[in-house]
C-alpha positions in Angstrom: -11.7 -28.9 -29.5 -9.9 -25.7 -30.4 -13.2 -23.6 -29.7 -14.8 -21.2 -27.6 -18.1 -20.9 -26.4 -19.3 -17.3 -26.9 -19.0 -16.0 -23.3 -15.2 -16.9 -22.4 -14.4 -14.2 -25.6 -16.9 -11.3 -23.6 -14.8 -12.1 -20.3 -12.0 -11.9 -22.5 -13.0 -8.5 -24.6 -14.5 -7.2 -21.2 -11.2 -7.6 -19.1 -8.8 -6.2 -21.9 -11.8 -2.9 -22.2 -11.3 -2.3 -18.6 -7.7 -2.8 -18.3 -7.2 -0.2 -21.1 -10.1 2.4 -19.8 -8.0 2.3 -16.2 -4.7 2.4 -17.8 -5.1 5.5 -19.9 -5.0 7.9 -16.9 -0.9 6.8 -16.3 -0.6 8.1 -19.3 -0.8 11.5 -18.7 0.7 13.0 -15.8 0.8 15.3 -13.6 1.0 19.1 -13.4 2.4 21.2 -11.1 -1.0 23.1 -9.1 -1.6 25.4 -6.5 -4.2 25.2 -4.1 -6.3 27.6 -1.9 -8.1 26.5 0.7 -10.4 29.0 3.5 -8.4 29.1 6.7 -11.4 30.5 8.8 -15.1 28.4 9.2 -16.5 31.2 7.8 -14.8 32.0 4.6 -15.7 29.3 1.9 -14.1 28.7 -1.0 -17.0 29.3 -3.7 -17.5 30.8 -7.2 -16.9 34.5 -6.1 -13.6 32.9 -4.7 -12.5 31.6 -7.7 -13.3 34.3 -9.6 -11.0 36.7 -7.3 -8.1 34.2 -8.6 -8.7 34.3 -12.2 -9.1 38.1 -12.3 -5.5 38.3 -10.0 -3.6 35.8 -12.5 -5.1 37.7 -15.5 -4.0 40.5 -14.2 -0.8 39.6 -13.6 -0.8 38.4 -17.2 0.4 34.6 -15.7 -1.3 31.9 -17.5 -2.9 28.7 -16.7 -4.1 25.7 -17.9 -7.4 24.9 -15.7 -9.2 26.7 -13.2 -11.5 25.1 -10.6 -12.9 24.7 -7.8 -12.9 21.0 -6.0 -13.9 19.8 -2.3 -13.9 23.4 -0.7 -11.0 24.5 -2.5 -9.9 26.1 -5.5 -6.6 24.3 -7.4 -5.5 25.9 -10.5 -3.3 24.2 -13.1 0.2 25.7 -14.4 2.6 24.5 -17.1 5.6 24.3 -15.1 6.8 25.2 -11.4 8.2 28.3 -11.9 5.3 29.8 -13.3 3.5 27.2 -10.3 6.1 29.4 -7.6 5.4 32.6 -8.9 1.5 32.1 -8.7 1.7 30.9 -5.2 3.8 33.7 -4.1 1.3 36.7 -5.9 -1.9 34.8 -4.6 -0.7 34.3 -1.3 0.3 38.1 -0.9 -3.1 39.0 -2.2 -5.3 37.3 -0.8 -3.9 37.7 2.8 -3.8 35.5 6.0 -7.7 34.4 5.5 -6.2 32.0 3.0 -4.3 29.0 2.6 -2.0 28.7 -0.8 0.2 25.6 -0.8 1.9 23.8 -3.6 0.1 20.5 -5.4 0.5 18.1 -8.2 -2.6 17.0 -9.6 -3.3 14.4 -12.8 -3.7 15.5 -16.1 -6.3 13.0 -17.0 -9.7 13.7 -18.9 -12.4 14.5 -16.8 -14.6 11.1 -19.0 -12.2 9.3 -17.1 -12.5 11.0 -13.7 -16.1 10.6 -13.7 -15.7 6.8 -14.4 -13.0 6.5 -11.2 -10.1 5.8 -13.9 -7.6 7.5 -11.7 -3.9 7.4 -11.7 -1.6 5.2 -9.6 0.2 6.9 -6.6 3.6 7.0 -7.0 5.7 6.9 -4.4 8.6 9.4 -2.6 11.4 7.6 -5.3 9.5 8.1 -7.8 7.6 11.0 -7.5 8.9 12.8 -5.3 8.3 14.1 -1.6 9.8 14.3 1.7 10.6 11.5 4.3 11.2 11.7 7.9 12.7 9.2 10.3 11.2 10.3 14.3 12.3 8.6 17.2 9.5 8.2 20.0 10.3 10.0 23.4 9.5 6.6 25.6 11.3 8.1 28.8 8.6 11.2 28.5 5.5 8.0 28.1 7.0 6.3 31.1 6.7 10.1 33.1 3.5 10.3 31.6 1.9 7.0 31.9 3.4 7.5 36.1 1.8 10.7 36.4 -1.7 9.6 35.5 -1.1 6.5 37.8 -0.4 9.0 40.7 -3.4 10.5 39.1 -5.4 8.2 39.8 -4.1 6.3 43.0 -4.8 9.4 44.4 -8.5 8.9 43.9 -8.5 5.6 44.7 -6.9 6.3 48.1 -9.6 8.8 48.8 -12.2 6.4 47.8 -11.3 4.1 49.7 -11.0 6.2 52.7 -7.4 5.0 52.8 -5.3 7.9 55.0 -1.7 8.8 53.2 0.3 11.8 53.6 1.5 11.8 49.6 2.2 10.5 46.4 5.6 11.5 45.0 7.3 10.5 42.0 10.8 9.6 41.7 12.4 9.3 38.0 10.8 5.9 36.8 8.9 4.8 40.9 6.1 6.3 42.7 6.7 6.6 46.3 3.1 6.5 49.0 3.8 7.6 52.0 1.8 7.0 54.9 2.2 7.1 58.9 1.4 3.2 59.9 2.5 0.5 58.6 -1.9 -0.9 59.0 -2.6 2.2 56.4 0.3 0.6 53.9 -0.9 -3.1 54.1 -4.4 -1.6 53.7 -3.5 0.4 50.9 -1.2 -2.3 48.9 -4.3 -4.7 49.2 -6.4 -2.6 47.3 -3.6 -1.3 44.8 -2.7 -4.7 43.4 -6.1 -5.3 42.3 -6.9 -2.3 40.8 -2.9 -1.8 38.6 -1.9 -4.5 37.5 0.3 -2.8 35.7 2.2 -2.2 38.7 4.5 -4.1 41.3 5.3 -2.7 44.8 7.4 -3.1 46.8 7.5 -2.2 51.0 9.9 0.4 52.4 10.2 1.7 55.6 12.6 4.0 56.9 13.0 5.3 60.7 9.2 6.2 61.2 8.3 6.6 57.8 6.2 3.6 55.8 6.3 4.1 51.9 5.0 2.1 49.5 7.3 2.0 46.4 5.5 1.6 42.7 6.8 0.9 39.3 6.0 -0.4 36.2 6.4 -3.9 36.1 8.8 -5.3 32.9 6.4 -6.7 30.4 4.2 -3.9 30.6 6.7 -1.6 29.9 7.4 -3.4 26.7 3.8 -3.5 25.9 3.3 0.2 26.8 6.3 0.8 24.4 4.4 -1.2 21.9 1.0 1.0 21.8 2.4 4.4 22.2 4.5 3.7 19.2 1.1 2.4 16.8 -0.8 5.5 19.0 1.8 7.8 17.3 1.3 6.2 14.1 -2.4 6.7 14.3 -1.5 10.5 14.9 1.0 11.1 12.4 -1.3 8.9 9.6 -4.7 12.2 11.2 -2.3 14.8 10.8 -0.9 13.6 7.7 -4.6 13.0 6.6 -5.3 17.3 7.2 -2.7 18.2 4.6 -4.1 16.2 1.8 -1.3 13.4 1.0 -2.3 10.8 -1.0 -0.8 7.4 -0.2 1.4 8.2 2.6 4.1 5.7 4.1 3.8 5.6 7.9 5.4 2.7 9.4 6.7 1.5 12.4 11.1 0.9 12.2 12.6 -1.1 15.4 11.4 -0.4 18.6 10.7 3.6 19.1 11.1 5.0 15.2 8.7 5.4 12.5 9.4 6.4 8.8 7.1 8.6 7.4 6.9 9.4 3.9 5.0 11.7 2.4 5.1 11.8 -1.8 4.5 14.6 -4.2 4.6 17.0 -0.9 6.0 20.5 -2.2 5.5 22.6 1.0 8.4 20.5 3.0 8.5 22.7 5.8 4.9 22.9 6.6 4.7 19.4 6.3 7.8 19.0 8.9 6.0 21.9 11.6 3.2 19.6 11.8 4.5 16.3 12.2 6.7 17.9 14.4 4.8 19.6 16.5 3.5 17.7 19.6 0.3 19.5 20.8 -1.2 17.8 23.9 -4.2 20.0 26.2 -4.7 19.4 30.0 -6.4 21.1 32.0 -5.7 22.2 35.5 -6.7 24.2 38.4 -4.9 27.8 39.5 -3.3 27.7 42.8 -4.4 30.6 44.4 -4.0 30.4 47.7 0.0 29.8 47.6 2.8 32.6 48.0 3.5 33.5 44.0 6.5 36.0 45.4 8.3 33.3 46.8 7.6 30.9 44.1 9.2 33.3 41.9 12.2 33.5 43.8 12.7 29.4 43.4 10.7 27.7 46.4 7.8 26.8 44.6 5.4 25.0 47.2 5.2 20.9 47.2 2.2 19.6 44.4 2.2 23.2 42.3 4.7 24.4 39.0 5.5 27.9 37.8 4.3 29.5 34.7 3.4 32.1 32.2 0.2 32.8 31.1 -0.1 33.8 27.6 -0.4 37.8 27.8 -0.6 37.8 30.7 1.8 37.6 34.2 3.0 34.0 36.2 0.8 31.6 37.7 1.0 29.0 39.9 -0.6 25.7 38.2 -1.7 22.6 40.1 -0.2 19.3 38.9 -2.8 17.4 38.8 -4.6 17.0 35.6 -8.4 17.3 35.5 -8.8 16.7 31.6 -6.6 15.9 28.8 -7.0 15.9 25.0 -7.8 12.4 24.9 -11.4 13.4 25.7 -11.1 15.8 22.4 -13.5 14.7 19.1 -13.2 17.6 17.6 -11.5 21.2 17.3 -12.2 23.6 14.5 -10.7 27.0 15.0 -13.3 29.9 15.1 -13.6 33.1 16.4 -15.0 34.7 20.3 -17.3 36.7 21.1 -14.5 39.8 20.9 -14.2 38.7 17.2 -10.9 37.4 18.5 -9.1 33.9 17.0 -10.2 31.0 18.7 -10.8 27.1 19.1 -13.7 25.6 19.6 -13.2 22.3 21.4 -15.9 19.6 21.7 -15.9 16.8 24.6 -17.0 13.2 24.2 -19.5 12.0 26.6 -16.7 11.1 29.6 -15.0 14.2 28.9 -18.1 16.1 29.2 -18.9 14.9 32.8 -16.0 15.4 33.3 -15.8 18.8 32.9 -19.5 19.6 34.1 -18.3 18.2 36.9 -15.2 20.6 37.0 -16.9 23.6 36.6 -19.5 23.1 38.7 -17.1 21.9 41.7 -15.0 25.3 41.0 -17.0 28.3 40.9 -14.9 31.2 41.3 -11.7 29.6 40.6 -9.2 30.0 38.2 -9.1 27.2 35.4 -5.7 27.0 33.5 -5.7 25.6 29.9 -2.3 24.0 29.2 -0.9 23.8 25.4 2.2 21.4 25.7 4.2 21.8 22.3 7.9 20.3 21.9 8.1 19.8 25.8 7.5 23.1 26.2 4.5 24.1 28.3 2.4 27.2 28.0 -1.0 28.4 29.6 -2.6 29.4 26.8 -5.7 31.1 29.0 -6.9 30.7 32.9 -10.4 32.3 32.8 -12.7 32.0 36.1 -15.4 29.9 36.3 -18.4 31.6 36.5 -20.7 28.6 36.3 -21.0 25.5 35.4 -20.8 24.4 31.9 -22.0 21.4 30.5 -22.7 20.5 26.6 -19.2 19.2 26.7 -18.0 22.7 24.6 -14.9 24.6 25.3 -13.3 27.6 23.7 -9.6 28.2 23.7 -8.7 31.9 22.9 -5.8 34.5 24.3 -3.7 36.2 21.3 -3.2 34.1 18.8 -3.6 34.4 15.3 -5.2 33.3 13.1 -2.9 30.8 11.5 -1.7 29.1 15.0 -5.4 29.1 16.1 -6.0 26.6 12.6 -2.7 24.0 12.9 -3.6 24.2 16.7 -7.3 23.3 16.1 -5.6 20.4 13.3 -3.4 19.1 16.0 -5.8 18.8 18.9 -8.5 17.0 16.1 -5.8 14.6 15.0 -5.0 13.6 18.5 -2.4 13.7 21.1 0.7 11.6 21.0 0.9 8.9 23.5 4.7 10.5 23.5 6.6 13.6 22.4 8.6 12.7 19.2 11.7 14.2 17.7 12.3 14.4 14.1 16.6 12.9 13.6 16.8 12.3 10.3 15.0 14.3 7.3 15.5 13.7 3.4 14.2 15.3 0.6 13.7 13.6 -3.3 13.1 16.2 -5.8 10.9 15.6 -8.8 13.6 15.7 -11.1 15.0 12.8 -9.1 11.6 11.1 -9.3 10.9 11.6 -12.7 14.6 10.3 -14.0 13.7 7.2 -11.6 10.2 6.7 -13.4 12.2 7.3 -17.2 14.7 4.5 -16.0 12.1 2.1 -14.7 10.3 2.5 -18.0 13.0 2.1 -19.9 14.4 -0.9 -18.5 11.1 -2.4 -18.4 10.6 -1.5 -22.7 13.9 -2.8 -23.5 13.6 -6.3 -21.3 10.3 -6.3 -23.2 11.5 -5.5 -26.9 14.4 -8.0 -26.4 12.0 -11.0 -25.4 9.5 -9.8 -27.9 11.9 -10.6 -30.7 13.6 -13.5 -29.3 10.4 -15.1 -29.3 8.6 -14.2 -32.6 11.6 -15.7 -34.6 11.6 -18.7 -32.6 8.2 -19.8 -32.5 6.9 -17.7 -35.1 3.0 -17.1 -35.2 2.8 -18.7 -32.1 5.7 -16.7 -30.9 3.3 -13.4 -31.7 0.6 -14.3 -30.0 2.6 -15.0 -27.3 3.9 -11.4 -27.3 0.7 -10.3 -28.2 -0.5 -12.3 -24.9 2.6 -10.5 -23.0 1.2 -7.4 -24.0 -1.4 -7.3 -22.8 -0.8 -8.9 -19.3 1.1 -5.5 -18.8 -1.6 -3.6 -19.9 -3.6 -5.6 -17.3 -1.3 -5.4 -14.6 -1.1 -1.1 -14.4 -5.1 -1.4 -14.9 -5.3 -3.5 -11.6 -2.8 -1.2 -9.8 -4.7 1.5 -11.0 -7.6 -0.1 -10.1 -6.6 -0.7 -6.6 -5.0 2.6 -6.3 -1.8 0.8 -5.2 1.2 2.7 -5.0 4.0 2.2 -7.3 7.6 2.4 -6.2 11.2 1.8 -7.4 10.9 -1.8 -5.9 7.5 -2.1 -7.8 8.7 -1.1 -10.9 11.7 -3.4 -10.8 8.6 -6.2 -10.3 7.2 -5.2 -13.2 10.3 -5.6 -15.6 10.9 -9.0 -13.8 6.8 -9.9 -14.4 7.7 -9.7 -17.9 10.6 -11.9 -18.0 8.3 -14.5 -15.7 5.3 -14.6 -17.8 6.7 -15.9 -21.2 7.6 -18.9 -19.1 4.1 -20.0 -19.4 4.1 -19.2 -23.3 7.3 -21.5 -23.6 5.6 -24.4 -22.0 2.8 -23.8 -23.5 4.6 -23.7 -27.0 6.3 -26.6 -26.0 3.9 -28.7 -24.9 2.3 -28.6 -28.4 6.1 -29.1 -30.4 6.2 -32.5 -28.7 2.7 -33.5 -29.1 3.6 -32.7 -32.9 7.0 -34.9 -32.8 4.7 -37.6 -31.2 2.5 -37.5 -34.8 -0.6 -36.4 -33.7 -2.7 -34.4 -35.4 -2.3 -30.6 -35.3 -5.8 -29.4 -33.7 -5.3 -32.5 -31.2 -1.6 -31.5 -30.8 -3.2 -27.4 -29.4 -5.2 -28.6 -27.3 -3.4 -31.8 -25.9 -0.7 -29.2 -25.2 -2.8 -26.4 -23.5 -4.3 -29.0 -21.2 -0.7 -30.4 -20.2 0.8 -27.5 -20.2 -1.7 -26.1 -17.8 -0.8 -28.3 -14.5 2.6 -27.2 -14.8 2.5 -23.1 -15.3 -0.4 -23.3 -12.5 2.1 -25.0 -10.0 4.7 -23.2 -10.4 3.1 -20.2 -10.2 0.9 -20.9 -7.1 4.4 -21.3 -5.6 5.6 -18.5 -6.4 2.5 -16.4 -5.5 3.1 -18.4 -2.0 6.8 -16.7 -1.5 5.0 -13.2 -2.8 2.8 -13.2 -0.2 5.0 -14.0 2.2 7.3 -11.1 1.2 4.6 -8.8 1.5 3.3 -10.6 5.3 6.5 -9.9 6.6 8.9 -7.0 4.9 9.3 -3.8 5.1 7.7 -0.5 3.2 10.1 -1.4 -0.4 9.8 -5.0 -0.2 5.9 -5.2 0.5 5.9 -2.5 -2.6 8.0 -5.1 -4.7 5.5 -8.0 -3.4 2.1 -6.0 -4.4 3.4 -6.1 -8.0 4.9 -10.0 -8.0 1.5 -11.3 -6.5 -0.6 -9.4 -8.8 1.8 -9.6 -11.7 1.5 -13.4 -11.4 -2.5 -13.7 -11.0 -2.4 -11.4 -14.7 0.0 -14.1 -15.9 -2.3 -16.9 -14.9 -5.0 -15.6 -16.6 -3.2 -14.5 -19.9 -1.4 -17.3 -20.3 -4.1 -19.7 -20.0 -7.2 -18.1 -21.1 -6.5 -15.4 -23.4 -3.6 -17.1 -25.3 -6.3 -20.0 -25.9 -8.9 -17.8 -27.0 -6.6 -15.9 -29.6 -5.1 -19.6 -30.6 -9.0 -20.9 -31.0 -9.7 -17.2 -32.7 -7.0 -17.8 -35.0 -6.9 -21.5 -35.7 -9.6 -23.8 -34.1 -12.5 -22.8 -37.4 -9.7 -24.7 -39.6 -11.3 -27.9 -40.3 -8.1 -29.0 -42.7 -4.8 -27.6 -41.0 -1.7 -29.1 -42.1 0.8 -26.9 -40.5 1.0 -25.4 -36.9 3.4 -22.2 -37.6 5.2 -23.1 -34.2 8.5 -23.3 -35.2 11.2 -25.3 -36.4 10.6 -28.7 -34.5 13.5 -30.6 -33.8 13.8 -34.5 -34.3 16.6 -36.1 -32.5 18.4 -38.7 -35.0 19.9 -41.2 -32.8 17.5 -44.3 -31.6 18.0 -43.5 -28.0 16.8 -39.7 -28.5 13.8 -40.7 -30.5 12.6 -43.2 -28.2 12.0 -40.1 -26.2 9.4 -38.7 -28.1 7.5 -42.1 -28.8 4.3 -41.4 -26.8 1.2 -43.9 -26.1 -1.5 -41.6 -28.2 -5.0 -42.1 -29.1 -4.9 -44.5 -32.4 -6.7 -42.7 -35.2 -10.3 -44.2 -34.4 -10.3 -42.9 -31.1 -9.5 -39.4 -31.9 -12.3 -39.2 -34.6 -14.7 -40.2 -31.4 -13.4 -36.5 -30.0 -13.4 -34.9 -32.8 -14.9 -35.8 -36.0 -12.4 -33.0 -38.3 -9.4 -34.2 -36.4 -11.2 -38.3 -37.4 -11.8 -37.1 -41.2 -8.3 -35.1 -41.6 -6.3 -38.7 -40.2 -8.3 -40.6 -42.9 -7.4 -39.1 -46.0 -3.9 -39.2 -44.8 -4.4 -43.1 -44.7 -5.5 -42.7 -47.8 -2.7 -41.3 -49.7 -0.3 -43.7 -47.9 -1.5 -46.8 -48.3 -1.8 -45.5 -52.1 2.2 -44.8 -52.1 3.0 -48.4 -50.1 2.7 -50.6 -53.1 5.4 -52.9 -54.4 8.7 -52.2 -52.8 7.5 -53.8 -49.8 7.8 -57.2 -51.7 10.2 -57.2 -53.7 13.7 -59.8 -52.7 15.9 -56.8 -52.4 13.6 -54.9 -49.7 13.6 -59.1 -48.4 17.5 -58.6 -48.2 18.2 -55.6 -46.6 15.5 -56.2 -43.9 17.6 -59.4 -43.0 20.8 -57.5 -43.5 20.5 -54.7 -41.6 17.7 -54.8 -39.0 19.3 -51.8 -36.8 18.8 -49.3 -40.5 14.8 -50.4 -40.5 14.4 -50.0 -37.0 15.6 -46.8 -37.1 13.4 -45.8 -40.1 10.5 -46.8 -38.9 11.0 -45.1 -35.7 11.6 -41.8 -37.7 8.6 -41.8 -39.6 6.4 -42.6 -36.5 8.4 -39.7 -35.0 6.5 -37.2 -37.7 3.6 -36.6 -38.2 3.6 -37.8 -41.9 4.5 -40.9 -40.3 3.2 -44.8 -42.2 0.2 -45.9 -40.0 0.2 -48.6 -38.0 -2.1 -51.4 -40.6 0.6 -50.3 -43.4 3.6 -51.8 -41.3 2.3 -54.7 -40.3 1.2 -55.1 -44.0 5.2 -55.1 -44.7 5.9 -56.8 -42.4 3.6 -60.3 -42.8 4.9 -59.9 -46.6 8.7 -59.8 -45.2 7.7 -62.9 -43.5 6.3 -65.0 -46.5 8.6 -63.6 -48.7 11.2 -65.4 -46.3 9.4 -68.1 -46.1 9.8 -68.5 -50.0 
């Protein structure tokens, strides 16, 4: 009845072992470290660099807790942050501009745990420290960029359809397409309506001018706003991945804002620089046919813009964009033929075809490569096209430093932002504040656990101790599961941990009270344990499933902190159900299931009501001793022995005249006595009570 098969005990043992194994890395903490990465493609982090770093630290008498080569970079551990900062400044000055030396935090887990894949769970910004940014998308810039793209496409469409027009001009948030006659305008309107579903067109006529005004539809504008924010989120996530931040939080906040949280980032200036930059690449043609001197005096020709070439003079560049950074698949820093820093770009198939056609049709002309950053456009270089360039490989060079070449390649490789973004809010959470939050959260969980454990152990005795052990194993499995999933634990998540402690004990209380109810009804101890677990299981599942549904809704519709709370809550519900129903039953079966003569269940004092109306609430329809014996031989033998003992004690007093008189004069007292006897495990069997009634009736007739 109360016995588990061997495979069930093996499942419990393996679950607890895995939970302990994956929980251990969270107790070792983190240590400050310095990470050294090469800036140039020709430079690599190898054992030679490792020895060089070690010798540099020894000469400066700076001790370290470990130095190793991992994933193309060298990482050095230190005891405290002061030593970390000293080592960072020393290594930066010694290694020069060929390497990037950054501050970092590394887990202190033993290597054998790391080899097994046991890693500590990630800590959020409020626990680990780091930097918080709120960025706002420049939607006016997104609309302007979309209109520029539509302007170029409309020109190409009209040329392909051979529809004469006099020009396309952008005025605010509209495009004005000019024609010489109404027939051309009507023909263009029919073609453009079919090809450009996101634009709405309106005909205008002033004197002898025939115009077609195009603007973005309201629903398309909303869709473009959403897609712009989502594309920027993707781009920011790629840039953050380049920084090596574990589990960053990048999410939408409102219609045009994005929140970026970088836990563990100590070099906040570098993070702000990378995130705040909005580098995009454009390739246009230089207009050498127009008068540059007139442009310098303010008379810029129509369709051109005046820029300064890096390291050179002013240039007139056509507004038509021939190729953008959206076609870039890879960008790496390197050097050109003159051993000067450069950025090597690789284009996709469409970009390669466009660039090949561009260079073939413009041999002998100058091509301008523009870098747009923080709403500022600069001509990086404007080389003369000597021949057709195929293969999709482009090189950008123009008096840039090695660090600048690396940053530009990172930005281009991560992808172009759909619209510029400005940092409107910045907050920094120090590691000391995060450590204080961890300490407070840990203490709240610990004190809550101890308070619950003491109360349950006193109130339920041995079964209370089993409940406390079950609660401990629940926390162990929950932390291990968070570590396996590499989830991010935040301060709301720690609140969910504390809540899980209080909620998880409810299942054990239900089980213990069910067992008590069965004992009140006169059920044998073994049968009471089995029935108590079976009847409590349904209630436990119902209550936890409803809470799980609420947790899933919080995760689906909540924001960042709410989602962190919901993740821990849902996982805590799953581990609570597993430990309360499966693990707790296994422990009880292991301790009491093998006992054939279990006289008493150590579950605390069983309260029995004194008045008749309250006692009737505890009268259950239970199986007779003969029916119970069919379920379990041990229970039958125990019931038979109890009956024999009680039959021996029920002798002469049942047939005396005194007791007959008491039964006639005080029937209510007799019923109360019988009810109280039947509500306890030591009650008189039904056959004995029938004998008493028969003897009483015979005595009355006499």
